[in-house]
C-alpha positions as CSV (number, residue, x, y, z in Angstrom):
1,M,8.0,3.4,25.9
2,D,7.4,6.9,27.4
3,H,10.1,9.5,27.4
4,A,10.2,12.8,29.3
5,P,10.2,15.8,27.0
6,E,13.5,17.7,26.5
7,T,14.0,20.3,29.3
8,S,14.8,23.1,26.8
9,R,11.6,22.4,24.8
10,L,9.5,22.5,28.0
11,D,11.2,25.8,28.9
12,K,10.2,27.1,25.5
13,L,6.7,25.9,26.0
14,R,6.5,27.9,29.2
15,N,8.0,30.9,27.5
16,I,5.3,30.8,24.8
17,E,2.7,30.7,27.5
18,K,4.3,33.8,29.1
19,L,3.8,35.6,25.8
20,G,0.1,35.1,26.3
21,L,-0.1,32.5,23.4
22,D,-1.6,29.0,23.4
23,P,1.3,26.6,22.7
24,W,-1.3,24.1,21.4
25,G,-2.8,26.4,18.8
26,H,-6.2,27.1,17.6
27,R,-8.3,27.2,14.4
28,F,-6.3,28.7,11.5
29,D,-8.6,29.4,8.6
30,G,-7.8,30.5,5.1
31,H,-4.3,29.1,4.7
32,Q,-3.3,28.0,1.2
33,P,-1.6,24.7,0.3
34,I,2.1,25.4,0.0
35,Q,2.2,23.8,-3.5
36,K,-0.3,26.4,-4.7
37,I,1.8,29.2,-3.2
38,L,4.8,27.9,-5.0
39,E,2.9,28.1,-8.3
40,L,2.3,31.8,-7.9
41,P,4.4,34.3,-9.9
42,A,7.5,35.1,-7.8
43,D,9.6,37.2,-10.2
44,V,7.6,40.4,-9.6
45,P,8.6,43.7,-8.1
46,E,8.6,43.8,-4.3
47,D,5.5,46.1,-4.2
48,Q,3.5,43.6,-6.4
49,R,4.2,40.5,-4.4
50,P,1.0,38.5,-3.6
51,S,-0.2,38.1,-0.1
52,V,-0.2,34.5,1.2
53,K,-1.0,32.5,4.2
54,A,0.5,29.1,5.0
55,A,0.6,26.5,7.7
56,G,3.0,23.6,8.2
57,R,5.7,21.9,10.2
58,I,9.1,23.4,10.6
59,V,11.5,21.0,9.0
60,S,14.5,23.2,8.9
61,R,15.6,26.3,10.9
62,R,18.5,28.6,10.3
63,I,19.2,31.4,12.8
64,G,20.7,34.8,11.8
65,G,21.0,38.0,13.7
66,K,17.8,39.9,13.0
67,V,16.5,37.4,10.5
68,H,15.5,33.7,10.9
69,W,15.0,31.3,8.1
70,L,12.5,28.5,8.3
71,D,11.5,25.7,6.0
72,L,7.8,24.8,6.3
73,R,6.3,21.6,4.8
74,D,2.7,20.5,4.3
75,W,1.3,17.6,2.3
76,S,0.2,19.4,-0.8
77,G,3.1,18.7,-3.2
78,H,4.8,16.0,-5.1
79,L,8.3,14.5,-5.2
80,T,10.9,16.7,-6.9
81,T,14.7,17.2,-7.1
82,R,15.7,20.7,-5.8
83,K,18.7,22.6,-4.7
84,T,19.1,24.3,-1.4
85,T,19.8,28.0,-2.0
86,A,18.9,29.6,1.3
87,D,20.7,32.8,1.7
88,D,22.6,31.8,4.8
89,D,22.7,28.0,4.3
90,K,26.2,27.0,5.5
91,H,26.0,23.8,3.5
92,G,26.0,25.7,0.2
93,S,24.0,24.6,-2.8
94,T,23.1,20.9,-2.4
95,E,20.9,18.8,-4.7
96,F,18.5,16.4,-3.0
97,T,15.1,14.8,-3.6
98,D,12.3,16.4,-1.6
99,W,8.6,16.9,-1.3
100,S,8.0,20.0,-3.3
101,S,5.4,21.4,-0.8
102,R,8.3,22.8,1.2
103,I,8.8,26.6,1.3
104,Q,11.3,28.9,2.8
105,V,10.0,31.6,5.3
106,M,11.9,34.7,6.3
107,L,11.2,36.0,9.8
108,G,12.6,39.5,10.2
109,Q,12.6,41.3,13.6
110,K,11.2,44.4,12.1
111,Q,8.5,42.7,9.9
112,V,6.9,40.4,12.5
113,G,6.9,42.8,15.5
114,D,8.0,42.4,19.1
115,T,5.7,39.5,20.0
116,G,6.4,37.7,16.7
117,W,10.1,38.1,17.1
118,A,10.0,36.9,20.8
119,L,8.0,33.9,19.6
120,A,10.6,33.2,16.8
121,Q,13.2,32.6,19.5
122,E,11.2,29.8,21.0
123,L,10.7,27.8,17.8
124,D,12.1,24.3,17.4
125,L,12.4,21.8,14.6
126,G,9.0,20.0,14.4
127,D,6.9,22.8,15.7
128,L,3.7,23.7,13.7
129,V,3.3,27.3,12.8
130,G,1.2,29.6,10.5
131,V,2.7,32.5,8.6
132,E,1.2,35.4,6.7
133,G,3.1,37.7,4.4
134,K,4.2,38.4,0.8
135,F,5.5,35.7,-1.6
136,G,8.5,36.4,-3.8
137,K,12.1,35.4,-4.3
138,T,15.3,36.2,-2.4
139,K,18.4,37.6,-4.1
140,R,19.6,34.1,-4.7
141,G,16.3,33.1,-6.3
142,E,14.7,31.0,-3.5
143,P,10.9,31.2,-3.4
144,T,10.2,32.6,0.0
145,I,7.3,33.9,2.2
146,F,8.5,37.2,3.7
147,A,6.5,36.9,6.9
148,E,4.6,39.8,8.4
149,K,2.8,37.7,11.0
150,L,3.7,34.5,12.9
151,T,1.1,32.3,14.5
152,F,2.0,29.4,16.8
153,L,-0.1,26.2,16.2
154,S,1.5,23.4,18.1
155,K,4.7,22.6,20.1
156,S,6.8,19.5,19.5
157,L,8.1,18.3,22.9
158,E,10.3,15.6,21.3
159,P,13.4,16.3,19.2
160,H,13.1,15.8,15.5
161,P,15.9,14.3,13.3
162,D,18.4,16.6,11.7
163,K,17.5,17.4,8.1
164,W,21.0,16.3,6.9
165,A,21.3,13.1,8.8
166,G,17.7,12.2,8.2
167,M,16.3,8.9,9.2
168,S,18.5,6.2,7.9
169,E,17.8,3.3,10.2
170,M,14.9,1.2,9.0
171,E,13.9,0.0,12.5
172,Y,13.7,3.5,13.8
173,R,11.7,4.6,10.7
174,L,9.2,1.8,11.2
175,R,8.7,2.5,14.9
176,H,8.4,6.3,14.3
177,R,6.2,6.3,11.2
178,Y,4.9,9.8,12.0
179,L,8.5,11.0,11.7
180,D,9.1,8.8,8.7
181,L,6.2,10.5,6.8
182,T,7.5,13.9,7.8
183,Y,11.2,13.5,6.8
184,N,11.1,10.9,4.1
185,P,9.2,12.5,1.2
186,E,9.3,9.2,-0.7
187,L,7.1,7.5,1.9
188,L,4.5,10.3,1.8
189,D,4.5,10.1,-2.0
190,I,3.9,6.3,-1.8
191,T,1.2,6.7,0.8
192,L,-0.7,9.3,-1.3
193,K,-0.3,7.2,-4.4
194,R,-1.7,4.2,-2.6
195,I,-4.7,6.3,-1.6
196,K,-5.2,7.3,-5.3
197,I,-4.8,3.7,-6.5
198,V,-7.4,2.4,-4.1
199,R,-9.7,5.3,-5.0
200,T,-9.2,4.5,-8.7
201,I,-10.0,0.8,-8.2
202,R,-13.3,1.8,-6.5
203,A,-14.2,4.3,-9.2
204,H,-13.3,1.7,-11.9
205,L,-15.5,-1.0,-10.4
206,D,-18.3,1.4,-9.4
207,G,-18.4,2.7,-12.9
208,R,-19.0,-0.9,-14.2
209,G,-21.9,-1.6,-11.9
210,Y,-20.1,-3.4,-9.0
211,C,-21.4,-2.9,-5.5
212,E,-19.0,-2.5,-2.6
213,V,-19.9,-4.4,0.6
214,E,-18.4,-5.2,4.0
215,T,-18.3,-8.8,5.2
216,P,-17.3,-10.2,8.6
217,T,-13.7,-10.1,9.9
218,L,-14.5,-12.7,12.6
219,H,-15.2,-16.1,11.1
220,A,-16.4,-19.3,12.8
221,I,-14.5,-21.3,10.2
222,A,-11.3,-20.3,8.6
223,G,-12.2,-20.8,4.9
224,G,-11.6,-19.5,1.4
225,A,-7.9,-20.1,1.3
226,A,-5.2,-22.5,2.4
227,A,-3.6,-20.4,5.1
228,R,-2.9,-20.5,8.9
229,P,-5.4,-18.2,10.7
230,F,-5.1,-16.1,13.8
231,K,-7.3,-17.5,16.6
232,T,-9.4,-15.6,19.1
233,H,-12.3,-16.3,21.4
234,H,-15.7,-14.7,21.9
235,N,-16.4,-14.6,25.6
236,A,-20.2,-14.0,25.6
237,L,-20.9,-16.9,23.2
238,D,-18.0,-18.9,24.5
239,I,-16.9,-19.9,21.0
240,P,-13.6,-19.9,19.1
241,L,-13.3,-17.5,16.2
242,F,-10.7,-16.8,13.5
243,L,-9.6,-13.6,11.8
244,R,-10.5,-14.0,8.2
245,I,-7.9,-15.4,5.8
246,A,-10.0,-14.6,2.7
247,L,-13.1,-12.6,1.6
248,E,-14.3,-15.2,-0.8
249,L,-17.0,-17.3,0.8
250,H,-19.2,-14.5,2.1
251,L,-19.0,-12.6,-1.2
252,K,-20.2,-15.8,-3.0
253,R,-23.1,-16.0,-0.6
254,L,-24.1,-12.5,-1.8
255,L,-23.9,-13.8,-5.4
256,V,-26.5,-16.4,-4.4
257,G,-28.5,-13.6,-2.8
258,G,-28.7,-11.8,-6.1
259,I,-26.0,-9.1,-5.9
260,E,-24.6,-9.9,-9.3
261,K,-21.5,-7.7,-9.2
262,V,-20.0,-7.5,-5.8
263,Y,-16.6,-6.5,-4.4
264,E,-14.8,-5.8,-1.1
265,I,-11.5,-4.1,-0.3
266,G,-10.5,-5.3,3.2
267,R,-7.9,-6.5,5.6
268,V,-7.1,-10.2,5.6
269,F,-5.0,-12.0,8.3
270,R,-2.7,-14.9,7.9
271,N,-0.6,-16.3,10.7
272,E,2.4,-16.9,8.6
273,G,5.9,-15.5,7.8
274,I,7.1,-12.0,7.3
275,S,9.2,-11.1,4.3
276,P,9.6,-8.2,1.8
277,K,6.5,-9.6,0.0
278,H,4.5,-10.8,3.0
279,N,2.9,-9.1,6.1
280,P,0.5,-11.1,8.4
281,E,-2.1,-8.3,8.0
282,F,-2.6,-7.2,4.4
283,T,-5.2,-5.7,2.1
284,M,-7.1,-7.7,-0.5
285,M,-9.6,-6.7,-3.1
286,E,-12.0,-9.6,-4.1
287,L,-14.8,-9.4,-6.6
288,Y,-17.3,-11.7,-8.2
289,Q,-19.4,-11.2,-11.3
290,A,-22.4,-13.3,-12.1
291,Y,-22.5,-14.8,-15.6
292,G,-18.8,-14.0,-16.2
293,N,-15.7,-16.3,-16.3
294,Y,-11.9,-16.1,-15.9
295,E,-11.6,-14.4,-19.3
296,T,-14.0,-11.7,-18.1
297,M,-11.7,-11.3,-15.1
298,M,-8.6,-10.9,-17.3
299,E,-10.1,-8.1,-19.2
300,L,-11.3,-6.4,-16.0
301,T,-7.9,-6.8,-14.2
302,E,-5.9,-5.3,-17.1
303,G,-8.2,-2.4,-17.5
304,M,-8.3,-1.7,-13.7
305,I,-4.5,-1.7,-13.3
306,V,-4.0,0.5,-16.4
307,A,-6.5,2.9,-14.9
308,C,-4.4,3.0,-11.7
309,I,-1.3,3.8,-13.8
310,D,-3.2,6.6,-15.6
311,A,-4.3,8.0,-12.2
312,I,-0.8,8.2,-10.6
313,G,1.1,9.1,-13.8
314,G,4.5,8.0,-14.9
315,G,3.6,6.1,-18.0
316,Y,3.2,2.5,-18.9
317,V,6.9,1.7,-19.1
318,R,8.0,1.9,-15.4
319,P,11.1,1.0,-13.4
320,Y,11.0,-1.7,-10.7
321,G,14.3,-2.1,-8.9
322,K,16.8,-3.1,-11.6
323,H,14.1,-4.1,-14.1
324,T,11.7,-2.2,-16.4
325,I,8.1,-3.3,-16.7
326,D,6.1,-2.5,-19.7
327,F,2.4,-2.3,-18.8
328,T,1.3,-1.3,-22.3
329,P,-1.9,-3.4,-23.0
330,P,-2.7,-5.9,-24.2
331,W,-0.8,-8.2,-21.8
332,Q,0.7,-11.6,-22.6
333,R,-1.4,-14.7,-21.9
334,L,0.5,-17.9,-21.3
335,K,-0.8,-21.4,-20.5
336,Y,0.5,-23.0,-17.3
337,A,1.5,-26.2,-19.2
338,D,3.4,-24.2,-21.8
339,A,5.3,-22.3,-19.1
340,F,6.1,-25.5,-17.3
341,Q,7.3,-27.3,-20.4
342,K,9.5,-24.4,-21.3
343,H,11.3,-23.8,-18.0
344,V,11.2,-27.3,-16.4
345,G,11.8,-29.2,-19.6
346,V,9.1,-31.9,-19.1
347,A,5.4,-32.1,-19.8
348,L,2.9,-31.7,-16.9
349,D,1.6,-35.3,-17.3
350,D,5.0,-36.9,-17.5
351,E,5.1,-38.3,-13.9
352,A,8.6,-39.9,-14.2
353,G,9.9,-36.7,-15.8
354,V,8.4,-34.5,-13.1
355,K,9.8,-36.7,-10.4
356,D,13.2,-36.7,-12.0
357,A,13.1,-32.9,-12.3
358,A,12.1,-32.5,-8.7
359,V,15.1,-34.6,-7.6
360,K,17.4,-32.5,-9.7
361,T,15.9,-29.4,-8.1
362,H,16.6,-30.9,-4.7
363,L,13.0,-31.0,-3.7
364,D,11.8,-33.5,-1.1
365,I,9.6,-36.0,-3.1
366,K,8.8,-38.5,-0.4
367,G,5.1,-39.2,-0.2
368,K,4.2,-36.2,-2.4
369,H,1.4,-36.4,-5.0
370,H,2.4,-35.7,-8.6
371,D,0.5,-32.5,-8.7
372,V,2.1,-31.2,-5.5
373,L,5.5,-31.8,-7.2
374,V,4.3,-30.0,-10.3
375,H,3.3,-27.0,-8.2
376,E,6.6,-26.9,-6.3
377,L,8.6,-27.1,-9.5
378,F,6.6,-24.3,-10.9
379,E,7.5,-22.1,-7.9
380,H,11.2,-23.0,-8.1
381,K,11.8,-23.2,-11.9
382,V,9.1,-21.1,-13.6
383,E,8.0,-18.1,-11.5
384,H,11.3,-16.2,-11.5
385,H,11.1,-16.1,-15.4
386,L,7.6,-14.4,-15.3
387,Q,8.6,-10.8,-15.6
388,G,5.2,-9.9,-17.3
389,P,2.7,-8.6,-17.0
390,V,1.6,-12.1,-18.0
391,F,-1.6,-14.0,-17.3
392,V,-0.7,-17.6,-16.6
393,H,-3.9,-19.6,-17.2
394,D,-5.4,-23.0,-17.3
395,Y,-4.0,-24.6,-14.1
396,P,-4.0,-28.3,-13.2
397,A,-7.4,-28.9,-11.7
398,S,-6.1,-30.6,-8.6
399,L,-4.5,-27.3,-7.5
400,C,-7.8,-25.4,-7.7
401,P,-10.7,-26.8,-5.6
402,L,-12.9,-23.7,-6.0
403,T,-12.6,-23.5,-9.8
404,K,-14.8,-24.7,-12.6
405,R,-13.1,-27.3,-14.9
406,K,-12.5,-26.5,-18.5
407,A,-15.2,-27.8,-20.9
408,G,-14.0,-31.1,-22.4
409,N,-11.0,-31.4,-20.1
410,P,-11.7,-32.0,-16.4
411,N,-7.9,-32.0,-15.7
412,I,-7.7,-28.3,-16.4
413,A,-9.2,-25.5,-14.2
414,E,-10.2,-22.2,-15.6
415,R,-7.9,-20.2,-13.4
416,F,-5.3,-17.5,-14.0
417,E,-2.6,-15.8,-11.9
418,L,-1.2,-12.5,-13.0
419,Y,2.6,-12.3,-12.6
420,I,4.5,-9.0,-12.7
421,N,8.2,-9.0,-12.0
422,A,8.0,-12.7,-11.0
423,M,5.5,-11.7,-8.3
424,E,2.0,-13.1,-8.1
425,L,-0.3,-10.1,-8.1
426,A,-3.8,-11.4,-8.9
427,N,-5.6,-14.7,-8.8
428,A,-8.9,-15.4,-10.7
429,Y,-11.2,-18.2,-11.5
430,T,-14.3,-19.3,-13.4
431,E,-16.0,-20.1,-10.1
432,L,-17.1,-23.6,-9.3
433,N,-20.9,-23.3,-8.6
434,D,-21.7,-27.0,-8.6
435,P,-22.4,-27.7,-4.8
436,I,-21.9,-31.5,-5.2
437,M,-18.5,-31.1,-6.8
438,Q,-17.7,-28.3,-4.3
439,E,-18.3,-30.6,-1.4
440,Q,-16.2,-33.3,-2.9
441,T,-13.3,-31.0,-3.6
442,F,-13.5,-29.5,-0.1
443,S,-13.4,-33.1,1.4
444,Q,-10.3,-33.9,-0.7
445,Q,-8.6,-30.7,0.3
446,L,-9.2,-31.2,4.0
447,A,-8.4,-34.9,4.0
448,G,-5.5,-35.9,6.2
449,L,-5.6,-32.8,8.4
450,P,-6.0,-33.5,12.1
451,E,-9.6,-32.9,13.3
452,E,-8.6,-30.3,15.8
453,D,-6.9,-28.2,13.1
454,S,-8.7,-25.0,12.5
455,M,-8.3,-25.5,8.7
456,A,-9.9,-29.0,8.8
457,K,-13.5,-27.8,9.1
458,M,-15.8,-27.6,6.1
459,D,-18.0,-24.5,5.7
460,H,-21.3,-26.5,5.4
461,D,-23.3,-23.2,5.4
462,F,-21.5,-22.1,2.2
463,I,-22.3,-25.5,0.6
464,R,-25.9,-25.0,1.6
465,A,-26.0,-21.5,0.1
466,Q,-24.6,-23.0,-3.2
467,R,-27.3,-25.6,-3.2
468,H,-29.9,-22.8,-3.4
469,G,-28.4,-21.9,-6.8
470,M,-25.2,-19.9,-7.4
471,P,-25.0,-18.3,-10.8
472,P,-22.0,-19.1,-13.0
473,A,-19.4,-16.4,-12.3
474,G,-15.9,-15.0,-12.6
475,G,-14.0,-14.2,-9.4
476,L,-10.9,-12.1,-8.9
477,G,-8.5,-11.4,-6.0
478,V,-5.8,-8.7,-6.1
479,G,-3.2,-8.0,-3.4
480,I,-3.4,-4.2,-3.0
481,D,-0.1,-3.9,-1.1
482,R,1.8,-5.7,-3.9
483,L,0.0,-3.7,-6.5
484,V,1.2,-0.5,-4.8
485,M,4.7,-1.9,-4.5
486,L,4.9,-2.5,-8.3
487,L,3.4,0.8,-9.3
488,T,5.5,2.9,-6.9
489,N,8.8,1.0,-7.4
490,T,8.9,0.0,-3.8
491,Q,11.0,-3.1,-2.9
492,T,9.4,-4.0,0.5
493,I,5.8,-4.4,1.6
494,R,6.7,-2.5,4.8
495,D,6.9,0.7,2.9
496,V,3.4,0.5,1.4
497,I,1.8,-0.5,4.7
498,L,1.7,2.5,7.1
499,F,2.0,0.3,10.2
500,P,3.5,-3.1,9.4
501,L,3.7,-5.7,12.1
502,L,6.9,-5.4,14.3
503,R,8.3,-7.2,17.2
504,P,7.6,-5.5,20.6
505,E,10.0,-2.7,21.3
506,K,12.7,-3.6,23.8
């Protein structure tokens, strides 16, 4: 929805133009990150104050007689708790959490000259400006740039939220993410940590010889996972297509082609529900290593996440909501059957016991296979106990059609899921590379689905690729959004995705 700019801001725009200045700014070289300025010595005599140059957004403005006070913010800092001590702050000394790349600027009529002072009268919250001057402290000890020159860089024609009221409504924040990043320092901190986490994952894998690739987003067959796809249509070829629900099958084709260590970090789309843990569009990392297995993947997963923690700081013992998670390696390894026995109270292969437990848990048992009931009981009775980090491994084979069976026990699949704070974070297999068995398991998985269902089609080209010889391999999938949630103590996936899916604005 478009809104007309505020009349007063338009008037100020015209006034800036009348001063002979461009209200949309220009190149502004040589400015220093505000965080670096704040690290300079400030307790020095006035004649020894260092010269500085900064650029940023006005996030606070306090008007005096012949002196104006601004707070400028850029993206160079980190979260900190600070106290407001501005010389004329009517609110007094107030403690709050803020992004530390926020600096006070003093604009004096005498110091900035006639044009600078005239410009100062036209400033609004949200405008972008550059300042040059000396850095020191006020009488009350506030680090401050005592401006000698003011440069206008861009006008905000829309009003910005008041710094004290902030942005408290989640709906407003999500629809105005640009303001959310500006006035909620926690979100900017999470965003920059996410960037660092993804960069660390890439560096960790690249350093171990993995190759990053890009595979198609548009698929002719929705494969690689049991999920409802988004459908689209290619006009020129006149064929239906699907946004990918997984990265798996194309990456395995590359294994066949000889890329022995391969990974992709990319968007995946599932036409399903929205919740604090689910967004229809999310980011997955999938990788495959020839001649490895699921134990190889356990070692890799643990090392990769520990590297991410080292990169963003905060230690291995970290808060998440009301809980504390200890990421100190090595992490626990727990068999699926043992976890099931402990928390459900019956053995996996006790069909009568499983059915009785399902009834007591108020699950619908009509027409359901034993293994389906086992899986539902695991979700209802076991998962919430898995605070972790814990690798739950050796799954019932019927739940894992893409997984190699355990030697000597065809009822067990070499698969693990990593649980942290009762949330599934990673899924890994010793990959099934037998094309005959793969075709059989696909057929069993798709049996019963209506023929017109987009999920009822077998990827015969993938089977054909496997028939040319796929090496034994370990494979891993990690939900990047959930990983960022856990490592930044964020309770909803909407705050780790910059632009989550929303209903259309009314």
